[in-house]
C-alpha positions as CSV (number, residue, x, y, z in Angstrom):
1,M,-4.0,22.0,9.8
2,K,-7.5,23.2,9.4
3,A,-6.7,22.7,5.4
4,F,-5.2,19.0,6.2
5,L,-8.3,18.1,8.1
6,A,-10.6,19.6,5.6
7,L,-9.1,17.9,2.8
8,L,-8.9,14.5,4.8
9,K,-12.9,14.8,5.5
10,I,-13.5,15.3,1.5
11,D,-11.0,12.7,0.8
12,L,-12.7,9.9,2.9
13,K,-15.9,10.8,1.4
14,L,-14.4,10.6,-2.2
15,A,-12.8,7.3,-1.6
16,S,-15.8,5.7,0.1
17,R,-17.8,6.6,-3.2
18,N,-15.1,4.9,-5.3
19,R,-15.9,1.6,-6.5
20,A,-12.2,0.6,-7.3
21,V,-11.1,2.0,-3.9
22,L,-13.6,-0.3,-2.3
23,F,-12.7,-3.3,-4.7
24,F,-8.8,-3.2,-4.1
25,N,-9.2,-2.8,-0.2
26,Y,-11.7,-5.1,0.4
27,L,-12.8,-7.5,-2.1
28,F,-9.1,-7.9,-3.6
29,P,-7.4,-8.9,-0.5
30,L,-10.2,-11.2,0.7
31,V,-10.5,-12.9,-2.4
32,F,-6.6,-14.1,-2.1
33,F,-7.3,-14.6,1.7
34,F,-9.8,-17.6,0.8
35,M,-7.9,-18.9,-2.4
36,F,-4.5,-18.9,-0.4
37,A,-6.2,-20.5,2.5
38,Q,-7.8,-23.3,0.6
39,M,-5.1,-24.1,-1.5
40,Y,-2.6,-24.6,1.2
41,H,-4.9,-26.3,3.8
42,A,-4.9,-23.4,6.4
43,R,-6.3,-25.4,8.7
44,E,-3.4,-27.5,9.4
45,G,-0.8,-26.2,11.7
46,K,0.3,-22.5,11.6
47,I,-0.2,-22.2,7.8
48,I,-3.0,-19.8,8.3
49,L,-0.1,-17.4,9.8
50,L,1.8,-17.6,6.3
51,V,-1.4,-17.2,4.4
52,V,-2.2,-14.0,6.5
53,T,1.1,-12.6,5.9
54,M,1.1,-13.0,2.6
55,V,-2.5,-11.5,1.9
56,T,-1.4,-8.6,4.2
57,V,1.5,-7.9,2.1
58,I,-0.8,-8.1,-1.2
59,G,-3.3,-5.9,0.3
60,I,-0.8,-3.2,1.0
61,L,0.4,-3.4,-2.4
62,G,-2.9,-3.1,-3.9
63,N,-4.0,-0.5,-1.6
64,G,-0.8,1.5,-2.2
65,L,0.0,0.9,-5.9
66,W,-3.7,0.7,-7.3
67,G,-5.8,2.5,-4.6
68,A,-3.4,5.6,-4.3
69,G,-2.1,5.5,-8.1
70,M,-5.1,4.9,-9.9
71,R,-7.4,7.0,-7.9
72,A,-5.0,10.3,-8.2
73,V,-4.9,9.8,-12.0
74,Q,-8.6,9.6,-11.8
75,E,-8.9,12.6,-10.0
76,R,-6.9,14.4,-12.4
77,E,-8.7,13.0,-15.5
78,E,-12.0,14.2,-14.1
79,N,-10.6,17.7,-13.1
80,I,-11.3,17.4,-9.4
81,L,-7.9,18.5,-8.7
82,R,-8.1,21.5,-10.8
83,R,-10.6,23.1,-8.6
84,Y,-7.8,22.6,-5.8
85,K,-5.5,24.6,-8.1
86,V,-7.2,28.0,-7.1
87,T,-7.1,27.9,-3.6
88,P,-4.3,28.5,-1.4
89,I,-3.6,24.6,-0.9
90,T,0.0,23.2,-2.0
91,P,0.5,19.7,-3.0
92,V,1.8,18.4,0.5
93,P,-1.6,18.5,2.5
94,L,-3.4,17.1,-0.7
95,L,-0.8,14.2,-0.8
96,A,-0.8,13.7,2.9
97,A,-4.5,13.5,3.2
98,S,-4.6,10.8,0.4
99,M,-2.1,8.8,2.1
100,I,-3.9,8.8,5.6
101,T,-7.3,8.2,3.5
102,G,-5.8,5.0,2.1
103,V,-4.9,3.4,5.5
104,V,-8.1,4.4,7.1
105,I,-9.9,2.9,4.5
106,Y,-7.6,-0.1,4.2
107,L,-7.2,-0.8,8.1
108,P,-10.9,-2.2,8.6
109,S,-9.9,-4.8,6.0
110,V,-7.1,-6.1,8.1
111,V,-8.9,-6.3,11.3
112,L,-11.8,-8.3,9.2
113,M,-9.0,-10.7,7.8
114,L,-7.9,-11.5,11.3
115,I,-11.5,-12.0,12.5
116,L,-11.9,-14.5,9.7
117,A,-8.9,-16.1,10.3
118,H,-9.4,-16.5,14.0
119,F,-13.3,-17.9,13.7
120,V,-13.0,-19.7,10.3
121,Y,-9.3,-21.2,10.5
122,G,-8.7,-21.3,14.1
123,M,-5.9,-18.7,14.0
124,S,-4.8,-17.1,17.5
125,F,-5.1,-13.3,17.2
126,P,-1.4,-12.1,17.2
127,A,0.4,-11.6,20.7
128,N,1.1,-8.0,19.4
129,I,-1.8,-7.2,17.6
130,L,-1.2,-3.5,18.0
131,S,2.3,-3.7,16.7
132,Y,1.0,-5.4,13.6
133,L,-1.8,-2.9,12.9
134,V,0.7,-0.1,13.5
135,F,3.1,-1.6,11.1
136,V,0.7,-2.3,8.6
137,C,-0.2,1.9,8.8
138,I,3.7,2.5,7.9
139,G,3.9,-0.1,5.3
140,A,0.8,1.1,3.5
141,L,2.0,4.6,3.9
142,S,5.3,3.7,2.3
143,I,3.8,1.8,-0.7
144,R,1.3,4.7,-1.0
145,C,3.7,7.2,-1.7
146,I,5.0,4.9,-4.7
147,G,1.7,4.8,-6.1
148,L,1.4,8.4,-5.8
149,I,4.9,8.9,-7.8
150,I,3.4,6.7,-10.6
151,A,0.2,8.9,-10.9
152,A,2.4,11.9,-11.2
153,V,4.4,10.6,-14.0
154,V,1.7,9.1,-16.1
155,N,-0.6,10.9,-18.7
156,S,-3.6,8.6,-18.5
157,N,-5.4,5.7,-16.9
158,Q,-3.9,3.4,-19.6
159,E,-0.6,4.4,-19.0
160,A,-1.1,4.0,-15.3
161,Q,-2.5,0.5,-15.4
162,M,0.5,-0.5,-17.5
163,L,3.2,1.2,-15.3
164,I,1.6,0.2,-12.0
165,N,1.6,-3.7,-13.3
166,L,5.2,-3.4,-14.2
167,V,6.0,-2.2,-10.6
168,Y,3.3,-4.3,-8.6
169,L,4.4,-7.9,-9.9
170,P,8.2,-7.6,-9.6
171,M,7.7,-6.0,-5.9
172,L,5.3,-8.6,-5.0
173,L,7.4,-11.7,-6.4
174,L,10.6,-10.2,-4.8
175,S,9.2,-9.3,-1.7
176,G,9.4,-12.7,-0.4
177,A,5.6,-12.6,0.2
178,T,5.0,-15.4,-2.1
179,I,8.5,-17.0,-2.8
180,P,10.8,-17.2,0.0
181,L,13.8,-15.1,-0.5
182,T,16.2,-18.0,0.4
183,L,14.9,-19.9,-2.8
184,M,16.3,-17.0,-4.9
185,P,19.7,-16.2,-6.6
186,G,22.1,-14.4,-4.5
187,W,21.5,-11.4,-6.9
188,L,18.0,-11.5,-6.6
189,Q,18.3,-11.4,-2.7
190,T,20.6,-8.3,-3.1
191,L,17.9,-6.8,-5.4
192,A,15.1,-7.4,-3.1
193,Q,16.8,-5.2,-0.2
194,F,16.2,-2.5,-2.1
195,I,12.4,-3.0,-2.9
196,P,10.0,-1.4,0.2
197,A,7.7,-4.3,0.2
198,T,10.3,-6.6,1.2
199,Y,10.7,-4.7,4.5
200,V,6.6,-5.0,4.7
201,T,7.0,-8.7,4.8
202,I,9.5,-9.3,7.0
203,G,8.1,-6.9,9.8
204,V,4.8,-8.5,9.1
205,S,6.4,-12.0,9.1
206,R,8.1,-11.6,12.4
207,I,5.3,-9.8,14.0
208,L,2.6,-12.3,13.2
209,T,4.7,-15.6,13.3
210,G,7.5,-14.7,15.7
211,G,5.5,-12.5,18.4
212,E,7.8,-9.6,17.9
213,S,6.7,-6.1,18.4
214,V,7.0,-3.1,16.0
215,V,10.1,-1.9,18.1
216,Q,12.2,-5.0,17.4
217,N,11.6,-4.4,13.8
218,W,12.8,-0.9,13.9
219,R,15.3,-1.7,10.9
220,A,12.2,-2.3,8.5
221,V,10.2,0.5,9.9
222,L,13.4,3.0,9.4
223,A,13.8,1.5,5.6
224,L,9.9,2.0,5.3
225,V,9.8,5.6,6.8
226,I,12.4,6.4,4.8
227,A,11.1,5.1,1.3
228,A,7.9,6.9,2.5
229,A,9.7,10.1,3.1
230,V,11.8,10.1,-0.1
231,G,8.5,8.9,-2.1
232,L,6.3,11.8,-0.7
233,F,9.2,14.5,-1.5
234,I,9.4,12.9,-5.3
235,A,5.4,13.0,-5.7
236,T,5.4,16.5,-4.6
237,K,8.1,17.7,-6.9
238,L,6.3,15.7,-9.8
239,F,2.6,16.6,-9.1
240,R,0.5,18.1,-11.8
241,W,-3.0,19.6,-10.7
242,E,-4.6,18.9,-14.3
243,K,-4.3,16.5,-17.2
244,E,-3.2,19.3,-19.7
245,E,-0.4,19.9,-17.5
246,K,2.6,18.9,-18.9
247,L,5.3,16.9,-16.7
248,R,8.7,18.8,-16.8
249,A,11.3,17.1,-19.3
250,T,13.7,16.3,-16.8
251,A,10.9,14.1,-14.9
252,K,9.5,12.1,-17.8
253,L,9.9,8.3,-17.9
């Protein structure tokens, strides 16, 4: 536990100094927030709720895939992870600290968006705001596990950018955040059920627009927890301390 807390403290310091982390957690989602709010005339009716739902999912995907994935690759490229290799620390607390750090860094951005939506566009604060924040944390942890898997299987920043784009765009489109699932062909709707981002959209939407609690969305929570557990297990098995360390043949793409 002491090792984990020490890693968490170090990770928070490194993350707060990383411009990419700050970009994908704050500037990235807020740019989309104001852009979509203007495009969809968010002051009319309950459209602002749809905008907040959409931007929440975009932010979680950015935090998880770009925030966790790219940062892990950068730390390996800069030999930061190599320094931990000579200590008794295992990959599990290291990855867990990265996951928690990402959520802690991202959460203020979500709160800021709710405040802006309320004061600028007249949105009422969610009836179950605590459920909303708890669900956002669960969703962010789940997606960050996918980002850590990507970081483990690529060998450079360039490869990471390519693979993250290949994962990010389909997840965003198939999640229902930008295009309603009901408008998609049946086979795409079936495929979407196997994508964690779909459950992020479902939970966030029901909590924001339907006033539901996180308990009422237990199916979405369960799906995300399972995805996080499986993702963390895979990321741990594929973890590499340094860039010269080769990925096992059985784990290569």
